[in-house]
All heavy atoms as an XYZ file, in Angstrom:
605
protein
N      -4.880      0.908      2.904
C      -4.728     -0.444      2.443
C      -5.901     -1.265      2.961
O      -6.300     -1.116      4.109
C      -3.431     -1.056      2.966
C      -2.191     -0.408      2.473
S      -0.642     -1.195      2.992
C      -1.033     -2.131      4.400
N      -6.428     -2.111      2.123
C      -7.500     -3.011      2.525
C      -6.936     -4.424      2.503
O      -6.422     -4.886      1.490
C      -8.718     -2.901      1.587
C      -9.795     -3.885      2.003
C      -9.252     -1.477      1.591
N      -7.022     -5.066      3.632
C      -6.417     -6.374      3.805
C      -7.509     -7.363      4.187
O      -8.340     -7.077      5.040
C      -5.362     -6.270      4.916
C      -4.563     -7.538      5.078
O      -3.552     -7.653      4.385
O      -4.949     -8.380      5.885
N      -7.528     -8.497      3.533
C      -8.504     -9.524      3.858
C      -7.805    -10.827      4.174
O      -7.158    -11.407      3.305
N      -7.865    -11.227      5.413
C      -7.227    -12.485      5.845
C      -5.753    -12.539      5.473
O      -5.281    -13.482      4.846
C      -7.967    -13.679      5.288
C      -9.386    -13.749      5.779
C     -10.075    -14.964      5.270
N     -11.481    -14.874      5.631
C     -12.287    -15.883      5.664
N     -11.850    -17.080      5.345
N     -13.540    -15.731      5.993
N      -5.041    -11.487      5.837
C      -3.602    -11.357      5.587
C      -3.236    -11.264      4.115
O      -2.099    -11.499      3.738
C      -2.820    -12.510      6.232
C      -2.925    -12.517      7.735
O      -3.054    -11.430      8.316
O      -2.868    -13.598      8.325
N      -4.173    -10.940      3.272
C      -3.890    -10.755      1.850
C      -4.314     -9.347      1.446
O      -5.437     -8.934      1.715
C      -4.628    -11.786      1.002
C      -4.155    -13.199      1.282
C      -4.674    -14.180      0.241
N      -4.378    -15.538      0.623
C      -3.204    -16.127      0.452
N      -2.213    -15.465     -0.069
N      -3.024    -17.383      0.808
N      -3.392     -8.643      0.798
C      -3.673     -7.289      0.362
C      -4.669     -7.322     -0.792
O      -4.394     -7.903     -1.839
C      -2.377     -6.589     -0.065
C      -2.502     -5.140     -0.460
C      -3.030     -4.294      0.699
C      -1.158     -4.612     -0.923
N      -5.810     -6.723     -0.593
C      -6.837     -6.690     -1.628
C      -6.692     -5.476     -2.537
O      -7.095     -5.505     -3.686
C      -8.221     -6.676     -0.978
C      -8.538     -7.848     -0.054
C      -9.890     -7.652      0.608
C      -8.492     -9.153     -0.825
N      -6.142     -4.400     -2.008
C      -5.960     -3.166     -2.770
C      -5.885     -1.989     -1.817
O      -5.798     -2.160     -0.606
N      -5.917     -0.798     -2.378
C      -5.866      0.416     -1.573
C      -7.054      1.301     -1.918
O      -7.605      1.233     -3.021
C      -4.551      1.200     -1.782
C      -3.358      0.405     -1.306
C      -4.387      1.610     -3.224
N      -7.420      2.113     -0.970
C      -8.433      3.141     -1.183
C      -7.706      4.478     -1.157
O      -7.035      4.802     -0.174
C      -9.497      3.112     -0.081
C     -10.355      1.860     -0.017
C     -11.214      1.874      1.233
C     -11.222      1.753     -1.253
N      -7.797      5.227     -2.226
C      -7.140      6.535     -2.303
C      -8.139      7.611     -1.927
O      -9.214      7.708     -2.514
C      -6.601      6.787     -3.701
C      -5.552      5.810     -4.121
C      -5.682      4.812     -5.033
C      -4.216      5.721     -3.624
N      -4.507      4.111     -5.137
C      -3.587      4.647     -4.284
C      -3.481      6.440     -2.687
C      -2.266      4.283     -4.040
C      -2.165      6.077     -2.439
C      -1.581      5.025     -3.111
N      -7.790      8.435     -0.946
C      -8.676      9.482     -0.451
C      -9.112     10.425     -1.563
O     -10.292     10.757     -1.670
C      -7.992     10.263      0.679
C      -8.817     11.379      1.303
C     -10.118     10.827      1.879
C      -8.013     12.100      2.368
N      -8.176     10.841     -2.408
C      -8.521     11.757     -3.503
C      -9.585     11.160     -4.419
O     -10.500     11.853     -4.855
C      -7.287     12.124     -4.314
C      -6.338     13.035     -3.572
C      -5.098     13.352     -4.387
O      -5.029     12.969     -5.584
O      -4.183     13.973     -3.821
N      -9.455      9.888     -4.729
C     -10.430      9.234     -5.604
C     -11.787      9.109     -4.918
O     -12.829      9.301     -5.537
C      -9.917      7.868     -6.046
C      -8.763      7.962     -7.014
C      -8.258      6.596     -7.459
O      -9.035      5.627     -7.430
O      -7.077      6.524     -7.829
N     -11.767      8.778     -3.630
C     -13.031      8.668     -2.899
C     -13.749     10.008     -2.840
O     -14.969     10.076     -2.978
C     -12.787      8.145     -1.482
C     -12.339      6.699     -1.372
C     -12.015      6.362      0.081
C     -13.400      5.752     -1.902
N     -12.994     11.068     -2.625
C     -13.608     12.399     -2.518
C     -14.179     12.872     -3.843
O     -15.116     13.671     -3.869
C     -12.594     13.392     -1.965
C     -12.238     13.099     -0.516
S     -11.010     14.215      0.164
C     -11.926     15.740      0.196
N     -13.654     12.367     -4.956
C     -14.139     12.805     -6.263
C     -15.324     11.978     -6.764
O     -15.915     12.311     -7.784
C     -13.003     12.758     -7.287
O     -12.627     11.423     -7.542
N     -15.661     10.907     -6.054
C     -16.780     10.048     -6.471
C     -18.112     10.767     -6.264
O     -18.368     11.309     -5.207
C     -16.792      8.748     -5.671
C     -15.781      7.743     -6.119
C     -16.066      7.194     -7.508
O     -17.244      7.010     -7.869
O     -15.089      6.947     -8.226
N     -18.931     10.752     -7.282
C     -20.267     11.346     -7.172
C     -21.239     10.384     -6.499
O     -22.110     10.778     -5.758
C     -20.764     11.742     -8.558
C     -19.971     12.881     -9.167
C     -20.464     13.204    -10.549
C     -19.727     14.272    -11.267
N     -18.463     14.702    -10.854
N     -21.086      9.108     -6.780
C     -21.945      8.080     -6.190
C     -21.133      7.324     -5.142
O     -20.282      6.519     -5.473
C     -22.448      7.109     -7.263
C     -23.265      5.971     -6.682
O     -23.769      6.106     -5.555
O     -23.394      4.943     -7.369
N     -21.394      7.592     -3.894
C     -20.622      6.957     -2.823
C     -21.421      5.863     -2.128
O     -21.184      5.555     -0.974
C     -20.173      8.013     -1.812
O     -21.309      8.669     -1.271
N     -22.351      5.272     -2.850
C     -23.210      4.258     -2.238
C     -22.626      2.849     -2.311
O     -23.157      1.931     -1.704
C     -24.591      4.275     -2.896
O     -24.479      3.942     -4.272
N     -21.535      2.680     -3.052
C     -20.935      1.353     -3.210
C     -20.147      0.934     -1.985
O     -19.806      1.734     -1.124
N     -19.845     -0.347     -1.913
C     -19.021     -0.860     -0.820
C     -17.563     -0.452     -1.058
O     -17.198     -0.004     -2.141
C     -19.123     -2.385     -0.758
O     -18.517     -2.952     -1.896
N     -16.732     -0.649     -0.058
C     -15.315     -0.308     -0.187
C     -14.685     -1.048     -1.367
O     -13.839     -0.492     -2.066
C     -14.585     -0.637      1.107
N     -15.093     -2.276     -1.598
C     -14.535     -3.062     -2.707
C     -14.757     -2.390     -4.061
O     -13.968     -2.558     -4.976
C     -15.130     -4.461     -2.715
C     -14.639     -5.324     -1.575
C     -15.268     -6.710     -1.577
O     -16.256     -6.923     -2.296
O     -14.751     -7.558     -0.848
N     -15.824     -1.619     -4.178
C     -16.129     -0.914     -5.415
C     -15.023      0.066     -5.774
O     -14.749      0.301     -6.947
C     -17.462     -0.139     -5.267
O     -18.479     -1.034     -4.874
C     -17.852      0.564     -6.548
N     -14.387      0.632     -4.762
C     -13.417      1.700     -4.972
C     -11.964      1.241     -4.805
O     -11.056      2.051     -4.852
C     -13.709      2.846     -4.002
C     -15.152      3.296     -4.079
C     -16.063      2.950     -3.094
C     -15.613      4.029     -5.164
C     -17.388      3.336     -3.171
C     -16.939      4.422     -5.260
C     -17.820      4.068     -4.254
O     -19.121      4.448     -4.340
N     -11.745     -0.057     -4.636
C     -10.387     -0.560     -4.469
C      -9.548     -0.316     -5.719
O     -10.023     -0.474     -6.831
C     -10.392     -2.057     -4.185
C     -10.691     -2.492     -2.766
C     -10.679     -4.015     -2.673
C      -9.709     -1.899     -1.782
N      -8.305      0.037     -5.492
C      -7.373      0.244     -6.600
C      -6.212     -0.737     -6.465
O      -5.776     -1.050     -5.359
C      -6.832      1.679     -6.544
O      -5.799      1.848     -7.472
N      -5.721     -1.193     -7.598
C      -4.524     -2.033     -7.572
C      -3.305     -1.222     -8.012
O      -2.254     -1.759     -8.323
C      -4.690     -3.276     -8.443
C      -4.953     -2.952     -9.901
O      -5.019     -1.760    -10.260
O      -5.073     -3.884    -10.699
N      -3.456      0.092     -7.997
C      -2.384      1.014     -8.364
C      -1.613      1.415     -7.102
O      -1.876      2.450     -6.502
C      -2.961      2.239     -9.063
C      -1.883      3.178     -9.554
O      -0.736      2.730     -9.731
O      -2.192      4.375     -9.744
N      -0.707      0.561     -6.666
C       0.099      0.828     -5.476
C       1.437      0.124     -5.619
O       1.613     -0.741     -6.474
C      -0.610      0.351     -4.208
C      -0.926     -1.126     -4.195
C       0.002     -2.052     -3.730
C      -2.151     -1.604     -4.667
C      -0.287     -3.406     -3.733
C      -2.443     -2.949     -4.669
C      -1.510     -3.837     -4.197
O      -1.784     -5.184     -4.205
N       2.371      0.522     -4.785
C       3.698     -0.088     -4.771
C       3.789     -0.971     -3.544
O       3.417     -0.566     -2.446
C       4.796      0.995     -4.702
C       6.164      0.371     -4.539
C       4.753      1.875     -5.932
N       4.255     -2.196     -3.712
C       4.496     -3.118     -2.602
C       5.893     -3.689     -2.771
O       6.455     -3.661     -3.866
C       3.462     -4.241     -2.595
N       6.450     -4.165     -1.677
C       7.767     -4.799     -1.744
C       7.684     -6.200     -1.171
O       6.826     -6.497     -0.343
C       8.849     -3.984     -0.997
C       9.063     -2.637     -1.650
C       8.523     -3.823      0.467
N       8.568     -7.056     -1.635
C       8.684     -8.411     -1.091
C       9.476     -8.347      0.206
O      10.276     -7.437      0.411
C       9.402     -9.323     -2.089
C       8.626     -9.584     -3.362
C       7.440    -10.491     -3.158
O       7.496    -11.368     -2.273
O       6.450    -10.337     -3.891
N       9.269     -9.308      1.059
C       9.938     -9.344      2.351
C      11.448     -9.398      2.267
O      12.142     -8.926      3.165
N      11.984     -9.926      1.177
C      13.438    -10.030      1.044
C      14.061     -8.872      0.258
O      15.243     -8.903     -0.072
C      13.832    -11.360      0.415
C      13.275    -11.543     -0.987
O      12.469    -10.703     -1.440
O      13.629    -12.546     -1.634
N      13.287     -7.827     -0.029
C      13.815     -6.655     -0.719
C      14.788     -5.932      0.204
O      14.485     -5.711      1.377
C      12.678     -5.690     -1.116
O      11.708     -6.399     -1.881
C      13.200     -4.525     -1.940
N      15.949     -5.569     -0.322
C      16.947     -4.914      0.520
C      16.561     -3.460      0.799
O      15.828     -2.831      0.019
C      18.343     -4.921     -0.136
O      18.311     -4.096     -1.307
C      18.782     -6.330     -0.498
N      17.080     -2.944      1.891
C      16.837     -1.553      2.249
C      17.337     -0.622      1.145
O      16.669      0.352      0.796
C      17.519     -1.237      3.579
C      17.310      0.158      4.137
C      15.832      0.431      4.352
C      18.082      0.324      5.438
N      18.478     -0.947      0.566
C      19.035     -0.140     -0.516
C      18.077     -0.088     -1.710
O      17.845      0.970     -2.291
C      20.386     -0.701     -0.943
C      21.088      0.118     -1.993
C      22.454     -0.452     -2.305
C      23.148      0.408     -3.344
N      24.498     -0.059     -3.621
N      17.506     -1.225     -2.075
C      16.543     -1.268     -3.189
C      15.305     -0.439     -2.869
O      14.795      0.279     -3.724
C      16.117     -2.704     -3.474
C      17.194     -3.565     -4.073
C      16.754     -5.018     -4.181
O      16.234     -5.577     -3.191
O      16.942     -5.591     -5.264
N      14.830     -0.545     -1.655
C      13.624      0.188     -1.261
C      13.868      1.688     -1.336
O      13.086      2.427     -1.940
C      13.182     -0.224      0.155
C      12.703     -1.672      0.141
C      12.096      0.708      0.673
C      12.534     -2.279      1.519
N      14.961      2.141     -0.767
C      15.254      3.574     -0.735
C      15.479      4.123     -2.140
O      15.065      5.233     -2.451
C      16.465      3.852      0.174
C      16.069      3.589      1.631
C      16.973      5.275      0.008
C      17.209      3.625      2.608
N      16.097      3.347     -3.011
C      16.418      3.851     -4.350
C      15.243      3.811     -5.321
O      15.283      4.471     -6.350
C      17.597      3.083     -4.938
O      17.240      1.748     -5.190
N      14.203      3.058     -5.017
C      13.125      2.910     -6.013
C      11.769      3.463     -5.595
O      10.909      3.635     -6.442
C      12.922      1.425     -6.376
O      12.585      0.702     -5.193
C      14.163      0.842     -7.000
N      11.561      3.739     -4.326
C      10.215      4.121     -3.885
C      10.124      5.610     -3.608
O      10.962      6.187     -2.925
C       9.816      3.317     -2.637
C       9.681      1.850     -3.018
C       8.520      3.838     -2.045
C       9.352      0.944     -1.890
N       9.091      6.226     -4.156
C       8.813      7.637     -3.930
C       7.741      7.737     -2.843
O       6.559      7.554     -3.105
C       8.329      8.282     -5.229
C       8.057      9.766     -5.076
O       8.151     10.292     -3.942
O       7.739     10.400     -6.094
N       8.162      8.026     -1.621
C       7.218      8.077     -0.513
C       6.276      9.268     -0.578
O       5.247      9.291      0.091
C       7.948      8.048      0.830
C       8.147      6.648      1.325
C       9.298      5.950      1.023
C       7.164      6.007      2.054
C       9.472      4.656      1.455
C       7.330      4.715      2.484
C       8.492      4.043      2.186
O       8.655      2.764      2.600
N       6.607     10.281     -1.373
C       5.680     11.398     -1.525
C       4.437     10.953     -2.289
O       3.365     11.508     -2.135
C       6.350     12.558     -2.247
C       7.417     13.211     -1.382
O       7.248     13.222     -0.139
O       8.417     13.690     -1.930
N       4.588      9.930     -3.111
C       3.459      9.390     -3.877
C       2.863      8.178     -3.157
O       1.648      8.042     -3.029
C       3.909      8.981     -5.295
C       2.793      8.287     -6.042
C       4.411     10.194     -6.058
N       3.720      7.307     -2.660
C       3.265      6.021     -2.148
C       2.759      6.043     -0.716
O       1.859      5.310     -0.370
C       4.394      5.000     -2.272
O       4.781      4.888     -3.609
N       3.362      6.839      0.153
C       2.930      6.858      1.553
C       3.327      5.587      2.271
O       4.483      5.352      2.509
N       2.370      4.761      2.582
C       2.623      3.499      3.271
C       2.843      2.404      2.233
O       2.073      2.268      1.292
C       1.441      3.144      4.187
C       1.309      4.187      5.288
C       1.609      1.757      4.782
C       0.072      4.022      6.144
N       3.897      1.618      2.444
C       4.248      0.560      1.498
C       3.980     -0.798      2.149
O       4.562     -1.115      3.185
C       5.744      0.631      1.112
C       6.104      2.014      0.588
C       6.096     -0.471      0.122
C       5.387      2.419     -0.653
N       3.114     -1.609      1.568
C       2.894     -2.947      2.116
C       4.080     -3.873      1.828
O       4.709     -3.772      0.781
C       1.631     -3.439      1.401
C       1.500     -2.581      0.193
C       2.237     -1.311      0.442
N       4.357     -4.754      2.775
C       5.402     -5.762      2.612
C       4.701     -7.103      2.451
O       3.880     -7.498      3.288
C       6.352     -5.789      3.824
C       7.427     -6.854      3.630
C       6.982     -4.421      4.045
N       5.012     -7.797      1.360
C       4.339     -9.033      0.995
C       5.332    -10.198      1.029
O       6.444    -10.077      0.523
C       3.755     -8.935     -0.436
C       2.924     -7.675     -0.622
C       2.984    -10.194     -0.809
C       1.676     -7.607      0.195
N       4.939    -11.305      1.617
C       5.725    -12.538      1.582
C       4.796    -13.691      1.252
O       3.791    -13.884      1.934
C       6.397    -12.798      2.931
C       7.621    -11.960      3.173
C       8.390    -12.401      4.403
O       8.112    -13.481      4.951
O       9.273    -11.641      4.815
N       5.128    -14.429      0.205
C       4.322    -15.587     -0.211
C       2.850    -15.207     -0.360
O       1.956    -15.883      0.131
C       4.477    -16.735      0.776
C       5.890    -17.087      1.078
N       6.721    -17.675      0.153
C       6.642    -16.889      2.192
C       7.914    -17.855      0.688
N       7.906    -17.378      1.912
N       2.604    -14.078     -1.048
C       1.246    -13.572     -1.306
C       0.487    -13.182     -0.056
O      -0.734    -13.068     -0.082
C       0.428    -14.584     -2.121
C       0.993    -14.785     -3.510
O       1.560    -13.829     -4.070
O       0.880    -15.905     -4.030
N       1.163    -12.983      1.053
C       0.503    -12.575      2.298
C       1.093    -11.253      2.770
O       2.294    -11.036      2.681
C       0.681    -13.627      3.370
C       0.072    -14.966      2.954
C       0.045    -15.873      4.112
N      -1.094    -15.478      4.930
C      -2.031    -16.300      5.348
N      -1.940    -17.559      5.052
N      -3.020    -15.873      6.076
N       0.239    -10.401      3.298
C       0.699     -9.142      3.867
C       1.356     -9.437      5.207
O       0.737    -10.021      6.089
C      -0.492     -8.180      4.089
O      -1.216     -8.062      2.881
C      -0.003     -6.825      4.536
N       2.626     -9.056      5.344
C       3.312     -9.330      6.606
C       3.722     -8.066      7.340
O       4.252     -8.129      8.438
C       4.512    -10.246      6.388
S       5.808     -9.521      5.395
N       3.466     -6.900      6.749
C       3.795     -5.650      7.423
C       3.701     -4.467      6.490
O       3.259     -4.596      5.349
N       4.126     -3.315      7.010
C       4.130     -2.088      6.222
C       5.429     -1.337      6.478
O       6.068     -1.521      7.509
C       2.934     -1.170      6.549
C       2.962     -0.769      8.021
C       1.623     -1.815      6.156
C       1.987      0.326      8.379
N       5.790     -0.505      5.525
C       6.908      0.415      5.686
C       6.378      1.832      5.601
O       5.509      2.123      4.779
C       7.952      0.213      4.582
C       8.717     -1.091      4.588
C       9.571     -1.197      3.329
C       9.576     -1.205      5.819
N       6.900      2.687      6.447
C       6.566      4.115      6.423
C       7.865      4.911      6.376
O       8.943      4.353      6.596
C       5.777      4.530      7.674
O       6.620      4.338      8.822
C       4.487      3.730      7.812
N       7.754      6.202      6.124
C       8.943      7.051      6.137
C       9.635      6.962      7.498
O      10.849      6.819      7.577
C       8.572      8.500      5.850
C       8.177      8.784      4.440
C       7.840     10.257      4.311
C       7.219     10.540      2.979
N       6.854     11.952      2.815
N       8.859      7.028      8.556
C       9.458      7.024      9.892
C      10.123      5.688     10.219
O      11.162      5.648     10.858
C       8.435      7.382     10.970
O       7.368      6.479     10.966
N       9.558      4.578      9.754
C      10.203      3.284     10.017
C      11.519      3.165      9.260
O      12.480      2.601      9.776
C       9.266      2.111      9.688
O       8.997      2.031      8.314
N      11.587      3.720      8.062
C      12.840      3.700      7.312
C      13.879      4.624      7.944
O      15.056      4.287      8.015
C      12.617      4.074      5.854
C      11.932      3.014      5.011
C      11.670      3.533      3.612
C      12.761      1.745      4.949
N      13.441      5.774      8.399
C      14.377      6.696      9.057
C      14.924      6.094     10.343
O      16.082      6.308     10.685
C      13.695      8.031      9.352
C      13.442      8.922      8.146
C      12.600     10.130      8.538
C      14.748      9.363      7.516
N      14.110      5.326     11.047
C      14.563      4.683     12.286
C      15.651      3.658     12.021
O      16.499      3.404     12.875
C      13.379      4.037     12.994
N      15.615      3.048     10.832
C      16.633      2.058     10.472
C      17.950      2.731     10.192
O      18.997      2.225     10.352
C      16.210      1.236      9.263
C      15.060      0.282      9.497
C      14.608     -0.315      8.177
C      15.475     -0.818     10.444
């Protein structure tokens, strides 16, 4: 995840970076907006029923257009 001043700018996917032939661009060149995020008031039940962690990995938590945290498999299991 690339975060700028508490705002999620996008994600960098390792697979996509490794497949790039020209790696001379800045990180912003390779940013993707293809990710799953949740709002801060999303219930645990909604998160568990809708998110595929095998695809998503780390899930950003957004409140009022600001990044306020992340969710991981281990953080959900701890709950």
